N, C-alpha and C positions, 0 to 999 in steps of 0.2 A: 443714379447715373449709369448709363449703359456702358458696358465693357464686354469684350468677348468672354473672358473668364467668368465675369459675373453672370452673364446670360447662360453660360454652360452650367454653372452651379444651380441657377434657378430652374433650368430645364431638367436636370438630373434629379433634383429634389422633387420636382413636380411629377415626374414619371414614377419615381418610387412611391410617392403618395398615391398616385393613381392605382398602382399595384396593390397597395395596402387597402385602399377603398374597395377594390374588386374582391379581395380575399374576404373582407367583412360582409360584403353584400354583392354577389355576382350578378344579381338581377336588378340592380338599381337602374340599369338601362336595358332596353330590349335589344337594341341593334348597335352595330359597330359605330355608326356616325354619332351616336349620342356620347360614346366614350371619347371620340374626337373632340366633341364640344366641351366635355368636362375638362379635358387637358387644355384646350384652347382658352377656356375661361380662367383656369389657374394661371396661365402664362400672361394673357392679355390684361389681367387685372392686377398683376404684380406691380408694385410701385416703381420698379426699375424698367419695366417694359410697357407700361400703359400709356405713356406719352405719345403724342403725334409728332412726326419729324418732317421737315421740308423735303420734297422731292426735287433736289437741286434748286434751281432758280425758277422753277415752273410756276410757283405761287400756290401749289397744292401741297397737302400734308398727307401722311399715311402712318399707319401703325407698323411696328416691326414684326408683329405676329400675324401670319396669314394661313388661311385654310385653302387647300387645293391649289397650291402654287405649282406652276409648270416645272416638270423635272428639267434640269439644265440641258441634258443631252438626249437626243432621240435614240431609242434602243434599236438594234438591228432587227429588221423585219417589221418595224412599226412605221405607219405612214405619217405619224405626228408625235410630238412629245406628249407623254402622259402627265399626270399630276401626282405630287406628293401630298400625303394627308395633311401635314402641318409643316410650316417653315418659319424660321426666325431670320429676318434679314440683318445684314451688317449695317450698322448706323453710318459708318464711313462711306459705304457704297452709295447710300442715298444722297450724300452731299454732292456727288458728281456721277450720276447713273451711267452716262454715256462712257466716260473714261473707265469706270469700274467694269462695265460690260465688255468693253474692248479689251481690257487687261486680262479678263478671265477667258477670253476667246469665244464668248457667247454672242457677240454682236454680229449679225449677218452682214454680208457685203452687199452694198447697193449704191447707186449713184446719189440718190437724195439722202442727206444726212438724217439720222434718227434724232427725234426730239426727246428730251428727258422723260416726259410723261409717257411717251410711246414705249421707251425702253422698260419702264416700270410696268405699264399695263399689259405688255406682251410677255412679261416674265423673263426678260433677258438678263436678270441679275442672279448671281450664284448665291443662294441663301447661306448664311453662316451655319445654320443647323436645319436638318430635315428629319422628319419623324414619320414612320409608317406603323400603323396599328392594325392588327387583325383579330377578329373574334370568331371562334369556332371554325377556322379554316385549316385545311391540311397543309403540312409542311411543303409537299411537292407542288401544290397549286397556288400557294399564297406566300408563305414565309420565305421559301428559297427564291422565288421570283422577285419579291420585294427586296431581298438582300442583294441580288444581282442588279436590280434596278438602281439601287443607291451606289453600288460600285461603278456602274456604267457612267454615272455622272461625276465620278472623281472623288467620292467620299470613301473614307476608310479610317480605321483606328489610327491614332497617333498624329493626325494632321494638326498643324498648329493654328490654322485659320478657319477650320470647318469641322463639323461633326455630324454623324448620322446615327439614328437610333431605330431599333425595331422593338415593338411591344406586342406580345402574343398572349391572348387570353382564350380560355375555353370554359364555358359555363357548364354547370351540372344539369344539362337538359334531360339526361336519362339517368337511371339509377346508378349505372356504372361510370357515368361521366365520360371523359375522353377515352376513345378506344385504345387499347393497349398498343396497337400498331402505331398509332399517331404519337402516343406518349414516348415510345421508343425512338421514333423519328426525331422528336424534339431533343431528346437526350443526345442522340447521335449528332445532331446539328450543332449543339453546344460543345460537345467533346471535340468535334472537328475544327473548332475555332472560327466562329463567324468573324468577318473582317470589319464589322461595325458593332456598336454597342447594342446589347439586347437585354430586355427584361421579360420575364415569363411568369404567368400565374394560370395554372390549369387544374381543373377539378377532376380527380379520379374517383374510384369507388369509395375509398376510405381515407384518402389523403389529398392534400392540395400540394402540387409541385410548384415550387416558387424559385425564381431567380431575380433578385434585385440587380440593378446595373453594376454595382461594385462586387457582386458575388462571382466567384470563378466557376462554380458549378451550380446545378439545379438541385435543390434539396426538398424533402417531403415534410409536410406539417400535418399531423392528424386532424381530421375533421371533428 
């Protein structure tokens, strides 16, 4: 049965499992989107998240787990809302999508009332959880912008009704693995205290640097 705390535990266990899988075999997937799919599969097939739920009284059903859900709020300088890699919706929001969207401040103003299925299809629901995953990207061009993207939509640590997660991977595509400059940038990012939850697994020359969600710091494991 779905509950916010139950979904949170499922998500965090799944992310840590994804990290462990990556450590064991960093090339099980070639590209980032395949890692998205692996995590999506973990979540969408879990017994407490795999059911379909009614979208209000529309007569249609949906899953709680979604890929490429619209980010709730448009970022400054952007012409439209972007997408988050993965999202888990709140079961209670689906019971009355229009009211939930209005309560969260996401429902646009217009003369003609929004229908329930339109609110869902256009992504005007605030997900309970959002996840951004990066593979072989620099901190400055991907990790930090993803962090700010989640903050812009109102997600941060300690919120009682929503959660945001960053997952950052780097494969050993060269002999030395991740460049020292990028490794240091990741360490600095973690030391400076990201305002959302973060998990990291990056391959360096002779070590794997790892941070599970519950870890306070990033630590090294010999290869």
